[in-house]
N, C-alpha and C positions, 0 to 999 in steps of 0.2 A: 642358481635357483632362487636364492634370497633376493637377488636383484630383480628378477621377474616378479616375485611376490610383492616387493616394494613398489615397483612400477605399477602393477595392477591395482594395488591398494590406493596409490595416489590418483590414478585415473578414475577409479570408482568414487573416491571421495570428492573429486572435482565434479564428476557427473551428478552425484547426489546432493552436493552442497555447493552449487555454483556460486561463485563470487565474482564480482566485477573486477576487471583488470584496469579500471580507470585509476589513474594516478590521483591520490588524495588532493593534491594542490589543484589539479585540473578540475576535480569534482567540485571543490569549493567555488572556484571561479565560474564554472558552468551553472551551479546552483544560484549564485549571486545574480547572474545575468539571465536566469531562466525562471523556473517555477517549482515550488514544492507542491506536489499533488497528494492530498490526503485521501487514501482509499477507504471509503466508508463501507465497512463490511455489512452486507445485508443478508440475513439468513433465509434466502428464498426457498431452499429445499425444505427447511424445517417448517416454514409457514405453509407451504404447499402441502406437506405431509399432514399437518394439523387440519387443513381444510378438507383433504381427501378422507380423513378419518372421521369427519363430521364434527370436529371441534372448532367451530367457527368463532366462538367467543374467545377461546384461547389464542387462535391465530390473530384475531383483532388486537387482543391485549399485547401479544408479542410484537406485532407491528408498531403499536403505539409506544411500547417501551424502547424499541430500537430507534424510532423517530426522536424520542426524547434524548436518548444517548447521543445520537448524531448531532442534535442541536447543541448539546453541551460540549461535544468535541469541537464543533465548528466555532462556537463562542470562545472556547479555551485557546484554540489556535489563533483566531483572529485577534484576541487580546494580547497574546504573548509572543507571536512570531512576526518578525518584520525584516528578516534577512533578505528575502526575495519575494517575488509574487507568490501568493498563496491561493491555491485552487483546490477544489474537492471533486470527487467522482464516486458514484456508487459502484460497489463491486460488480453488480450485474451489468454495468456498462463498460467494463474493462475491455471486452472484446471489440466494441465499437471504437474505443479509444485507440486500441492497437491497430485498428484499420484506418486511423487518421481522422476520425470524427471528433473534432474539437468541441462540438456543441454539447457533448456529455459532461464537459468540464464546467464548473460554476464557482463563483466567488462566494465569500461569506455572506454577501447580501443577496445571494441566490440568482445573480445575473449569469446567464449562459455565456460561454466564450465563443467567439466567432473564428478565432485563429489559434492554431497550435503554438504554444511557446517553443522557442528555439531549443531549449534544454529542459528536460523534465527529470525530476527525482521524486520517488514515491516514498510515502511513509504510511504504515498501517499498524494498527493495534493488534497484537498477537500474543500468544503464550510462547515462552521459550521451550525448546525441547529438553525434557529431562528435569527442568526446575519448576515448571508450571507457574512461572512469574509472568504477569502482564507487563508489556512494554511495547515501545514503538520500534519497528524495524524499518531501517532506511535502505532503499534500493535504488539502483540506477534506472535508466530509461528502458532497459531490457528486463527489469525487475529482478536483477541479480543483487545479492548482498554486497555492500561496499566493503572494501578491505581496510584493515587497520592502517593508519591511525584514525581514519575517518570513522566516527562512531556509527555502528550499524544497529545497535540495540540500546535504546534509552529507556 
């Protein structure tokens, strides 16, 4: 009975906390020859909710604040990251990217991409579960967390 409980627990933890099975050495080589894509989180639902509730000024202010934050993030990455190609995508375009639309990817100079990079790794700013710390989470092309020793939270 203990074995069944253990197996069920492991399966559930794998299901809820999917992690990449990519070998860390392979991940580094793929990233070097591919692209790091920064997922710029855009609060579409919150902005839409503000508009629907008649709070137009607040929605405009939030959109402006998000645009400023995105500009700062793009500048920070472009000034400090040089390991591989660096691209950006807005969170509302992730579905198009998953369907193979490379035109939603853009460089720090805001030039759209015409071709999908061979290998993609994602990074996004998020809060950790339980600790409420802001940090960057690194994910593979399937958007699964990378396994140790590759850092997945910076």
